[in-house]
C-alpha positions as CSV (number, residue, x, y, z in Angstrom):
1,M,130.4,126.7,75.6
2,L,132.4,124.2,76.9
3,A,130.9,123.2,79.5
4,L,127.7,122.9,77.6
5,S,129.0,120.4,75.2
6,P,127.9,117.5,77.5
7,M,124.3,118.2,76.6
8,L,125.0,118.1,73.2
9,V,127.2,114.5,73.8
10,F,124.0,113.2,75.1
11,M,121.9,115.0,71.8
12,A,124.7,112.9,69.6
13,V,125.0,109.7,71.4
14,Y,121.0,109.3,71.6
15,L,119.6,110.5,68.7
16,I,122.5,109.4,66.1
17,G,122.3,105.9,67.6
18,S,119.0,105.5,67.7
19,L,118.8,107.0,64.5
20,L,121.8,104.5,63.3
21,A,120.3,101.8,64.1
22,G,116.7,102.7,62.9
23,D,115.2,102.2,66.9
24,F,114.3,104.4,69.9
25,Y,114.7,101.3,71.4
26,K,118.2,100.3,70.7
27,V,120.0,102.7,72.9
28,P,118.9,102.9,76.3
29,L,118.5,106.5,78.2
30,T,121.3,104.9,80.5
31,V,124.2,104.9,78.0
32,A,123.3,108.5,77.0
33,F,123.6,110.3,79.2
34,L,126.1,108.0,81.6
35,T,128.8,108.5,78.1
36,A,127.8,112.8,78.6
37,S,128.6,111.8,82.3
38,A,131.3,110.6,82.1
39,Y,132.5,113.5,79.1
40,A,131.0,115.7,81.6
41,V,133.9,115.3,84.5
42,C,136.9,114.6,82.0
43,I,136.6,119.0,80.6
44,T,135.8,119.8,83.9
45,P,139.4,122.3,84.5
46,K,141.7,122.6,87.7
47,L,140.4,120.2,90.0
48,R,141.5,116.4,90.9
49,L,139.4,113.4,89.3
50,K,138.2,113.0,93.2
51,E,136.9,116.2,93.4
52,R,135.1,116.4,90.3
53,I,133.4,113.3,91.3
54,A,132.3,115.1,94.5
55,I,130.6,117.8,92.5
56,F,128.4,116.0,91.0
57,S,128.3,113.3,92.9
58,R,126.4,116.4,95.2
59,G,124.7,117.3,91.7
60,A,123.2,113.8,91.7
61,G,121.8,113.8,95.6
62,D,121.0,117.4,95.6
63,T,117.4,117.4,97.1
64,N,115.5,118.0,94.3
65,M,116.9,115.2,92.3
66,M,116.3,113.1,95.6
67,L,112.6,114.5,95.7
68,M,112.0,112.8,92.0
69,V,113.3,109.8,93.5
70,W,111.7,108.9,95.8
71,I,108.3,109.2,93.7
72,F,109.4,107.5,91.6
73,I,109.8,104.2,94.2
74,L,106.6,104.9,95.7
75,A,104.7,105.8,92.6
76,G,106.4,102.9,91.2
77,A,104.8,100.6,94.3
78,F,102.0,102.0,94.0
79,A,100.8,101.8,89.9
80,K,101.7,98.0,89.8
81,A,100.3,97.4,93.3
82,A,96.6,98.8,92.1
83,G,97.2,96.8,88.9
84,A,97.4,93.9,90.4
85,M,94.6,93.7,92.3
86,G,92.1,95.4,89.2
87,A,92.1,98.6,89.3
88,I,93.0,100.0,86.4
89,D,90.6,98.1,84.7
90,A,87.9,98.6,87.1
91,T,88.5,102.8,86.3
92,V,88.3,102.0,82.3
93,N,85.5,100.3,82.2
94,L,83.9,103.2,85.0
95,T,85.9,106.3,82.2
96,L,84.4,103.3,79.1
97,R,81.3,103.8,80.6
98,L,80.8,107.3,81.5
99,L,82.2,109.4,78.8
100,P,79.8,109.8,75.1
101,E,80.7,107.5,72.1
102,G,83.7,109.4,70.1
103,M,84.2,111.9,73.3
104,L,87.3,109.2,74.8
105,L,89.8,111.8,73.7
106,P,88.5,114.5,74.6
107,G,87.1,113.1,77.5
108,L,90.7,112.0,79.4
109,F,92.1,115.4,77.8
110,I,90.4,117.1,79.5
111,A,89.9,115.0,82.9
112,A,93.9,115.9,82.7
113,C,93.2,119.4,82.7
114,F,91.0,119.4,85.8
115,I,92.9,117.3,88.1
116,S,96.0,118.5,87.4
117,L,94.5,121.9,87.7
118,S,93.0,120.8,91.0
119,I,95.7,119.2,92.5
120,G,98.9,122.2,91.1
121,T,101.1,119.1,90.2
122,S,102.0,117.5,86.4
123,V,103.5,114.6,87.9
124,G,101.0,113.6,90.4
125,T,98.3,113.4,87.4
126,V,100.8,111.6,85.6
127,V,101.0,109.1,88.5
128,A,97.1,109.0,88.3
129,L,96.2,109.1,84.9
130,T,98.8,107.2,82.9
131,P,97.7,103.7,84.1
132,V,94.0,104.4,82.8
133,A,95.1,106.0,79.7
134,V,97.4,102.7,78.6
135,G,94.1,100.6,79.3
136,I,91.7,102.3,77.5
137,A,94.3,102.2,74.1
138,E,94.5,98.5,75.1
139,Q,90.5,97.7,75.1
140,T,90.3,100.1,72.4
141,G,93.0,100.0,69.9
142,A,93.7,103.7,70.1
143,S,97.6,104.6,69.7
144,L,99.0,104.1,73.3
145,P,101.3,107.3,72.9
146,L,99.1,109.7,71.4
147,I,96.7,108.4,74.5
148,V,99.8,109.1,77.1
149,A,100.8,112.6,75.4
150,L,97.1,113.5,76.0
151,V,97.8,112.5,79.6
152,V,101.1,114.9,79.2
153,G,99.8,117.5,78.0
154,G,96.7,117.4,80.1
155,S,98.7,118.2,83.3
156,F,100.4,120.2,81.5
157,F,97.9,122.5,81.9
158,G,97.2,122.9,85.4
159,D,101.0,122.9,86.2
160,N,101.1,126.5,84.3
161,L,97.6,127.8,85.7
162,S,97.2,126.0,89.1
163,F,97.6,128.3,92.9
164,I,99.1,125.9,94.1
165,S,101.3,124.8,91.5
166,D,105.1,124.6,92.3
167,T,105.9,126.7,89.3
168,T,103.2,129.4,89.4
169,I,104.5,130.1,93.5
170,V,108.5,130.8,92.5
171,A,106.8,133.0,88.8
172,T,105.2,135.2,91.1
173,Q,107.3,135.9,93.9
174,T,109.9,135.8,92.0
175,Q,108.1,138.8,89.9
176,Q,106.8,140.0,93.2
177,C,103.2,139.7,91.5
178,R,99.8,138.6,93.1
179,M,99.1,135.1,92.1
180,S,95.2,135.6,91.2
181,D,96.7,138.7,88.6
182,K,99.5,136.2,87.2
183,F,96.6,134.0,87.0
184,K,94.3,136.5,84.9
185,A,97.7,137.1,81.6
186,N,98.0,133.7,82.3
187,I,95.1,132.6,80.9
188,Y,95.3,134.0,77.2
189,L,97.9,132.2,76.9
190,A,97.2,128.7,78.7
191,A,93.1,129.3,77.3
192,P,93.3,129.4,73.4
193,A,95.7,126.5,73.4
194,A,93.3,124.4,75.7
195,I,90.9,125.1,73.5
196,V,92.7,124.6,69.9
197,V,94.0,121.3,71.6
198,L,90.6,119.2,72.3
199,V,89.0,120.8,69.1
200,L,91.8,118.4,67.2
201,Y,90.6,115.9,69.7
202,I,87.4,115.3,68.7
203,I,88.8,115.9,65.1
204,I,90.8,113.2,66.3
205,G,89.0,110.4,68.8
206,S,86.3,110.5,66.7
207,G,86.9,106.7,65.0
208,V,87.5,106.3,69.2
209,E,84.7,104.4,70.0
210,A,84.3,102.2,73.7
211,P,84.7,98.2,72.8
212,A,81.3,96.7,73.0
213,N,79.6,95.0,76.2
214,V,82.3,96.9,78.6
215,P,82.3,95.0,82.0
216,M,80.7,96.6,84.8
217,P,83.3,98.3,86.7
218,E,84.4,97.2,89.6
219,W,83.4,100.5,91.9
220,Y,85.6,99.4,95.4
221,K,89.0,99.0,93.2
222,V,88.4,102.8,91.5
223,V,88.8,103.7,95.8
224,P,93.4,104.3,95.5
225,Y,92.4,106.6,92.0
226,V,89.7,108.6,93.9
227,A,92.0,108.9,97.4
228,V,95.4,110.1,95.6
229,L,92.9,112.2,93.6
230,V,91.3,113.5,96.7
231,L,93.9,113.7,98.9
232,A,95.9,115.4,96.0
233,V,93.6,117.9,96.4
234,I,93.7,119.3,99.6
235,G,97.1,119.9,99.8
236,L,98.6,116.6,100.9
237,D,102.3,116.0,100.8
238,V,102.8,113.8,96.7
239,L,105.3,111.6,98.5
240,A,102.4,111.0,101.5
241,V,99.0,110.5,99.0
242,L,100.5,107.5,97.7
243,L,102.0,106.4,101.0
244,I,98.7,106.1,101.2
245,G,97.2,104.5,98.0
246,I,100.0,102.1,98.5
247,V,98.4,101.1,101.7
248,L,94.4,101.1,99.8
249,A,95.2,99.1,97.2
250,G,97.6,96.2,99.6
251,A,94.6,96.8,101.6
252,I,91.3,96.4,98.9
253,G,93.4,94.1,97.1
254,M,93.2,91.1,99.9
255,L,89.8,91.5,100.9
256,S,88.6,91.2,97.9
257,G,91.3,88.0,97.0
258,S,93.1,89.6,94.1
259,F,96.4,88.4,95.6
260,D,97.5,88.3,99.6
261,F,100.4,89.9,102.0
262,M,103.0,87.9,99.2
263,G,101.6,88.9,96.6
264,W,101.2,93.0,97.5
265,M,104.9,92.5,98.2
266,A,105.8,91.3,94.6
267,A,104.3,93.1,92.6
268,M,105.0,96.9,94.7
269,G,109.2,95.3,94.4
270,E,108.5,94.5,90.5
271,G,107.0,98.4,90.5
272,I,110.0,99.4,92.4
273,M,112.2,97.7,89.5
274,G,110.7,98.5,86.8
275,M,111.6,101.9,87.9
276,S,115.8,101.2,88.2
277,E,115.5,102.8,84.4
278,L,114.5,106.7,85.6
279,I,116.4,106.2,88.9
280,I,119.5,105.7,87.4
281,V,118.7,108.7,84.3
282,T,117.9,111.0,87.0
283,L,121.1,111.4,89.1
284,L,123.1,110.8,86.6
285,A,121.1,113.2,84.8
286,G,121.7,115.3,88.3
287,G,125.5,114.7,88.4
288,M,125.7,116.4,84.4
289,L,123.6,119.7,85.2
290,A,125.6,119.9,88.6
291,L,129.2,119.8,86.6
292,I,127.1,122.0,83.3
293,R,126.9,124.6,86.5
294,H,130.2,124.0,88.1
295,N,131.4,124.9,85.0
296,G,130.2,128.2,84.1
297,G,127.5,127.3,81.2
298,I,124.4,128.4,82.9
299,D,126.0,131.7,83.6
300,Y,127.3,132.1,79.9
301,L,124.1,131.4,78.9
302,I,122.4,133.9,80.7
303,R,125.7,136.6,79.8
304,V,125.3,136.0,75.7
305,L,121.2,136.5,76.3
306,T,121.3,139.5,77.9
307,R,123.8,140.9,76.0
308,R,122.1,142.6,73.2
309,I,118.4,143.0,74.0
310,N,116.4,146.0,72.2
311,G,112.8,147.4,73.7
312,R,109.8,145.9,74.9
313,R,109.4,142.9,72.6
314,G,112.8,141.6,73.4
315,A,112.8,141.5,76.7
316,K,110.0,139.6,76.3
317,L,111.7,137.2,73.8
318,T,114.4,137.4,76.3
319,I,113.1,136.4,79.2
320,A,111.6,133.5,77.7
321,L,114.1,132.6,76.1
322,L,116.4,132.2,79.3
323,V,113.7,130.0,81.7
324,V,112.9,127.2,78.5
325,L,117.5,126.7,78.2
326,A,117.5,126.7,81.7
327,D,114.6,124.4,81.9
328,L,116.6,122.6,79.3
329,C,119.9,122.4,81.7
330,T,118.2,121.6,84.6
331,A,115.4,119.1,83.6
332,N,112.8,120.8,85.8
333,N,111.5,123.6,85.6
334,T,110.5,125.4,89.4
335,V,114.8,125.1,89.1
336,A,114.7,127.0,86.0
337,L,111.9,129.4,87.2
338,I,114.3,129.9,90.5
339,T,116.8,130.1,88.7
340,V,116.1,132.9,86.0
341,G,113.6,134.3,87.9
342,P,115.3,137.3,90.1
343,M,116.8,138.5,86.1
344,A,114.1,137.8,84.3
345,R,112.6,140.1,86.8
346,D,115.5,143.2,86.6
347,I,115.0,143.1,82.7
348,A,111.5,143.8,82.5
349,D,111.5,146.1,85.1
350,R,114.3,147.8,82.8
351,Y,112.7,147.7,79.5
352,G,109.2,148.3,81.3
353,V,107.1,144.3,81.1
354,D,104.3,144.3,83.4
355,R,105.4,141.8,85.9
356,R,102.5,139.8,85.2
357,M,103.1,139.0,82.3
358,S,106.5,139.1,83.0
359,A,105.4,136.2,86.0
360,S,103.0,134.2,82.5
361,L,106.3,134.3,80.3
362,L,108.3,132.7,82.4
363,D,105.7,130.2,83.7
364,T,104.0,129.1,80.3
365,F,107.4,129.1,78.7
366,S,108.8,126.6,81.7
367,C,105.8,124.3,81.4
368,F,105.8,124.1,77.6
369,A,110.3,123.4,78.1
370,Q,109.8,120.9,80.6
371,G,107.0,119.3,78.1
372,I,108.3,118.6,76.0
373,I,111.9,117.4,76.4
374,P,112.1,113.4,76.9
375,Y,114.7,113.3,79.7
376,G,111.6,115.4,82.2
377,A,110.2,113.9,85.0
378,Q,106.6,114.4,83.2
379,L,107.6,112.4,80.4
380,L,109.8,109.7,81.6
381,M,107.5,109.1,84.6
382,A,105.0,108.2,81.5
383,A,106.8,106.3,79.4
384,G,108.1,104.2,82.3
385,L,104.7,103.7,83.7
386,A,103.8,103.4,80.0
387,S,106.8,101.4,78.8
388,I,107.5,103.1,75.6
389,T,109.9,105.7,75.2
390,P,109.8,109.2,75.9
391,F,111.3,109.7,72.1
392,A,108.1,108.3,71.9
393,I,105.8,110.1,73.5
394,I,106.9,113.9,72.1
395,G,105.5,113.6,68.7
396,Y,102.0,113.6,70.0
397,L,102.3,116.3,72.5
398,Y,99.8,118.6,70.6
399,Y,99.9,120.8,74.1
400,P,102.9,121.4,75.1
401,F,104.0,122.3,71.3
402,A,100.3,124.8,71.1
403,L,101.1,126.8,74.4
404,G,104.6,127.1,73.4
405,V,103.4,128.8,69.4
406,I,100.7,130.9,71.5
407,A,102.7,132.4,74.1
408,L,105.2,133.1,71.4
409,L,102.7,134.4,69.2
410,G,101.8,137.2,71.8
411,I,105.3,138.3,72.3
412,L,105.7,138.6,68.8
413,L,101.9,140.4,68.4
414,R,101.3,141.6,71.7
415,Y,99.0,139.9,73.2
416,P,96.6,140.4,75.3
417,R,97.1,143.8,74.5
418,K,95.4,144.2,78.1
419,Y,99.2,143.2,79.5
420,S,101.6,144.0,76.6
């Protein structure tokens, strides 16, 4: 319990401080994580200060954490460069012209679901669609957190189901089942959640109409976004995709006269600096979580949760709880799946849980947890691109919450019967 207490310190500093101030913008995430990280260093026993900091530093410099940092840097540069050359306005105008009246919100949600299903990454979907969502919110007067949350929610639909998603790969490999079998089991949970949320967006979005006299879009300025999506769909690495997007945005911007070479450089620099808080939060979180892991916090949770399993339903609930807690502690659903996947397979085999179902539950609940934590890459990215706080988005994350509720009801009611 002591090993897990840095998470409680972080939540206490941020939430209590914000509530006392009456404003979630008053307490910076960086300060909350710095406080919790310093506390984690202090409570680590039997090591010299230099050794504790070494563990913290290794966690901050972990491969997964650094990959997130590189994505943040390139995403920031791409977003600002594309925005400076007019890609956002062009894409928004094109979207407003293509979507029928009253269908902006459900149309954008469907787009996020389709794109994430195609490219298999929630982060890539958030990077591509959040600037468009911000532009739509500005032109229509719709709630910015609602529009951004819509994109984040849709991005997890594909993250959960896509055959090329890293969570799908890890879930099926750790449970030793085929991706197609896991998909068939998973669709019983994801499809009802998506349909419920889509109906909700149709109702909410009935009053959100495209503004009159939408300008004709300059279609060539949409090319960087289209290129990023197409290249991601064909399987190119996300870092290479973003680099190509940056080059395309610069070339089109200079050819169209939107900026010169120095203007392109300035836009990229501004975008990178705009991600500085997210990068600092990522490094602090990685270091703090490494100390939690070193002090036995995650192992303690696993021992406690598997102590009193009773029956198949209890085994499913334990698998779900394991991956949720692991994700809360790692802020990375892929890492969470790698951490608890082998144990989940042992639990499934011992209590007769279909491995297709255990893989589905692992992936589904990891996406649910990752979709609602304010320090996850997806929410941090979306908040950074939209210049709002992650906590402003959480209340509008209808799809992740619907997915979690339906998955939980599925366990309790033995749904789907075919896999129960």
